[in-house]
C-alpha positions as CSV (number, residue, x, y, z in Angstrom):
1,X,-24.8,12.5,1.6
2,X,-22.4,14.0,4.2
3,X,-19.3,15.8,2.9
4,X,-16.2,16.7,5.0
5,X,-12.6,17.2,4.2
6,X,-11.6,13.6,5.2
7,X,-14.3,12.0,3.0
8,X,-13.4,14.2,0.0
9,X,-9.6,13.6,0.6
10,X,-10.2,9.9,0.7
11,X,-12.1,9.9,-2.6
12,X,-9.5,12.0,-4.3
13,X,-6.7,9.6,-3.1
14,X,-8.8,6.7,-4.4
15,X,-9.1,8.4,-7.8
16,X,-5.3,8.9,-7.7
17,X,-4.8,5.2,-7.1
18,X,-6.8,4.5,-10.2
19,X,-4.8,7.0,-12.2
20,X,-1.5,5.3,-11.1
21,X,-2.9,1.9,-12.0
22,X,-4.1,2.8,-15.5
23,X,-0.9,4.9,-16.1
24,X,1.3,1.9,-15.2
25,X,-0.6,-0.4,-17.5
26,X,-1.1,1.9,-20.5
27,X,2.2,3.8,-20.5
28,X,4.3,0.7,-19.8
29,X,2.2,-1.5,-22.1
30,X,2.1,-4.3,-19.6
31,X,0.3,-5.4,-16.5
32,X,3.3,-7.0,-14.7
33,X,2.7,-7.1,-11.0
34,X,-1.1,-6.4,-11.2
35,X,-3.5,-9.0,-10.0
36,X,-6.4,-9.7,-12.3
37,X,-8.1,-11.5,-9.5
38,X,-8.1,-8.5,-7.3
39,X,-9.4,-6.3,-10.1
40,X,-12.2,-8.7,-10.7
41,X,-13.1,-8.7,-7.0
42,X,-13.1,-4.9,-6.9
43,X,-15.4,-4.8,-10.0
44,X,-17.8,-7.2,-8.2
45,X,-17.7,-4.9,-5.2
46,X,-18.7,-1.9,-7.3
47,X,-21.4,-3.7,-9.2
48,X,-23.1,-5.2,-6.1
49,X,-22.7,-1.9,-4.1
50,X,-24.1,0.3,-6.8
51,X,-27.2,-1.6,-8.0
52,X,-29.2,1.5,-7.2
53,X,-27.3,3.7,-9.6
54,X,-30.2,4.0,-12.0
55,X,-33.0,4.8,-9.5
56,X,-31.5,6.3,-6.4
57,X,-29.9,9.7,-6.8
58,X,-28.1,11.1,-3.8
59,X,-25.9,13.7,-5.4
60,X,-24.1,14.4,-8.6
61,X,-20.8,13.9,-6.8
62,X,-21.8,10.4,-5.7
63,X,-23.2,9.4,-9.1
64,X,-20.0,10.5,-10.9
65,X,-17.8,8.5,-8.5
66,X,-20.0,5.4,-9.0
67,X,-19.7,5.7,-12.8
68,X,-15.9,6.3,-12.6
69,X,-15.4,3.3,-10.3
70,X,-17.5,1.0,-12.5
71,X,-16.1,2.0,-15.8
72,X,-12.4,2.2,-14.8
73,X,-12.6,-1.1,-13.0
74,X,-14.2,-2.8,-16.1
75,X,-11.6,-1.1,-18.4
76,X,-8.7,-2.3,-16.1
77,X,-10.0,-5.9,-16.4
78,X,-10.2,-5.5,-20.2
79,X,-6.6,-4.2,-20.3
80,X,-5.2,-7.1,-18.3
81,X,-7.3,-10.0,-19.7
82,X,-7.3,-8.9,-23.3
83,X,-5.1,-6.1,-24.5
84,X,-2.0,-6.9,-22.4
85,X,-2.8,-10.5,-21.7
86,X,0.7,-11.7,-22.7
87,X,2.2,-9.8,-19.8
88,X,-0.2,-11.0,-17.1
89,X,1.5,-12.9,-14.4
90,X,-1.0,-15.8,-14.0
91,X,1.7,-18.0,-12.5
92,X,1.9,-16.0,-9.3
93,X,-1.7,-14.7,-9.3
94,X,-3.2,-17.9,-7.9
95,X,-5.4,-17.2,-4.9
96,X,-8.8,-18.9,-5.5
97,X,-11.2,-16.0,-5.3
98,X,-14.1,-18.3,-4.3
99,X,-12.4,-18.7,-0.9
100,X,-13.1,-15.0,-0.5
101,X,-16.4,-14.7,-2.3
102,X,-18.3,-17.5,-0.6
103,X,-17.7,-16.5,3.0
104,X,-18.6,-12.9,2.1
105,X,-22.0,-14.2,0.7
106,X,-22.7,-16.1,3.9
107,X,-21.8,-13.1,6.1
108,X,-24.0,-10.9,3.9
109,X,-27.0,-13.0,4.6
110,X,-26.2,-13.1,8.3
111,X,-25.5,-9.4,8.9
112,X,-27.8,-7.7,6.3
113,X,-30.2,-5.2,7.8
114,X,-33.0,-6.5,5.6
115,X,-33.4,-9.2,3.0
116,X,-33.9,-7.0,-0.1
117,X,-31.6,-7.8,-3.0
118,X,-30.0,-4.4,-2.9
119,X,-29.3,-4.5,0.8
120,X,-27.9,-8.0,0.7
121,X,-25.6,-7.1,-2.2
122,X,-24.5,-3.9,-0.4
123,X,-23.6,-5.8,2.7
124,X,-21.8,-8.4,0.6
125,X,-19.8,-5.6,-1.1
126,X,-18.7,-4.3,2.2
127,X,-17.3,-7.7,3.3
128,X,-15.7,-8.3,-0.1
129,X,-14.0,-5.0,-0.4
130,X,-12.3,-5.7,2.9
131,X,-10.4,-8.7,1.4
132,X,-10.4,-7.9,-2.3
133,X,-6.8,-6.7,-2.1
134,X,-5.5,-10.0,-0.9
135,X,-4.7,-11.6,-4.3
136,X,-2.7,-8.4,-5.1
137,X,-0.8,-8.5,-1.9
138,X,0.0,-12.2,-2.3
139,X,1.1,-11.7,-5.9
140,X,3.6,-9.0,-4.8
141,X,4.9,-11.1,-1.9
142,X,5.5,-14.0,-4.3
143,X,7.5,-11.9,-6.7
144,X,9.3,-9.7,-4.1
145,X,10.3,-6.5,-5.8
146,X,7.5,-4.0,-6.5
147,X,7.5,-1.5,-9.5
148,X,7.3,2.2,-8.6
149,X,3.8,2.8,-10.0
150,X,2.5,-0.5,-8.6
151,X,3.7,0.6,-5.1
152,X,2.1,4.1,-5.5
153,X,-1.2,2.5,-6.6
154,X,-1.4,0.2,-3.6
155,X,-0.1,2.8,-1.2
156,X,-2.9,5.2,-2.3
157,X,-5.5,2.4,-1.9
158,X,-4.4,1.9,1.7
159,X,-4.3,5.6,2.3
160,X,-7.8,6.0,0.9
161,X,-9.1,3.5,3.4
162,X,-7.2,5.1,6.3
163,X,-8.7,8.5,5.5
164,X,-12.1,6.9,5.5
165,X,-11.5,5.7,9.0
166,X,-10.7,9.3,10.0
167,X,-13.9,10.3,8.2
168,X,-15.9,7.8,10.3
169,X,-14.4,9.0,13.5
170,X,-15.2,12.6,12.6
171,X,-18.8,11.8,11.6
172,X,-19.3,9.8,14.8
173,X,-18.1,12.8,16.8
174,X,-20.2,15.4,15.0
175,X,-23.4,13.5,13.9
176,X,-25.7,12.3,16.6
177,X,-27.4,9.6,14.5
178,X,-24.3,8.2,12.8
179,X,-23.8,4.5,13.5
180,X,-22.4,2.0,11.1
181,X,-20.4,-0.7,12.9
182,X,-20.3,-3.1,10.0
183,X,-18.6,-0.5,7.7
184,X,-16.2,0.4,10.5
185,X,-15.2,-3.2,11.2
186,X,-14.7,-4.2,7.6
187,X,-12.9,-0.9,6.7
188,X,-10.6,-1.4,9.7
189,X,-9.8,-4.9,8.6
190,X,-9.1,-3.7,5.1
191,X,-6.8,-1.0,6.4
192,X,-4.9,-3.5,8.6
193,X,-4.1,-5.6,5.5
194,X,-2.0,-2.6,4.2
195,X,0.0,-2.0,7.4
196,X,3.0,-4.2,6.5
197,X,2.9,-2.7,3.0
198,X,2.9,0.8,4.4
199,X,5.9,0.0,6.5
200,X,8.1,-1.3,3.7
201,X,6.9,1.4,1.3
202,X,7.9,4.2,3.6
203,X,11.1,2.4,4.6
204,X,12.1,2.2,0.9
205,X,11.3,5.9,0.4
206,X,13.3,7.0,3.4
207,X,16.3,4.8,2.5
208,X,16.1,5.5,-1.2
209,X,16.1,1.8,-2.0
210,X,13.9,-0.4,-4.2
211,X,10.6,-1.4,-2.6
212,X,10.9,-5.1,-1.8
213,X,8.5,-7.2,0.2
214,X,10.0,-9.9,2.4
């Protein structure tokens, strides 16, 4: 496990995004503007990526993050699908997740480094995380105006991925044996999905106007 400022900053921003998401749902007592489909996809990402949580120990830091991601993701799904189900916008949250899951399964079998269950699932999780935010982005585009905490949540998710790109560049420059092209490509695709969102988020902040996606 390699630690550097960019990696730790990315993880902290990711945790901040989770805080914004849960704060929005619990304090407002609704899940308006939140895609259940994206949350389910993220949960699948964490489950398939962390199959080794019970038998591979890398560090306490890493284990704590795994537990946090798994538990908060499951709790978010519970809040949306059960506790605040009446406020869930299922009319606009319509992207068929199988259009994302099936290609990721196929790609995982093509690009996995070996055909063990954990390695295939890990590779699958890398591909799926790259596109898991799509239902959320499409939901926001279909509704237009974005609530403040929703915008902060998604901005932090995008920033977390951008910081990981800087982390990869730093590691490539400082570690002789560091080579992970699949992670780099999928992470870059995921970050690109946030570019338009970043633009309108920053624009609304600078102009002091409501955040609206065209």
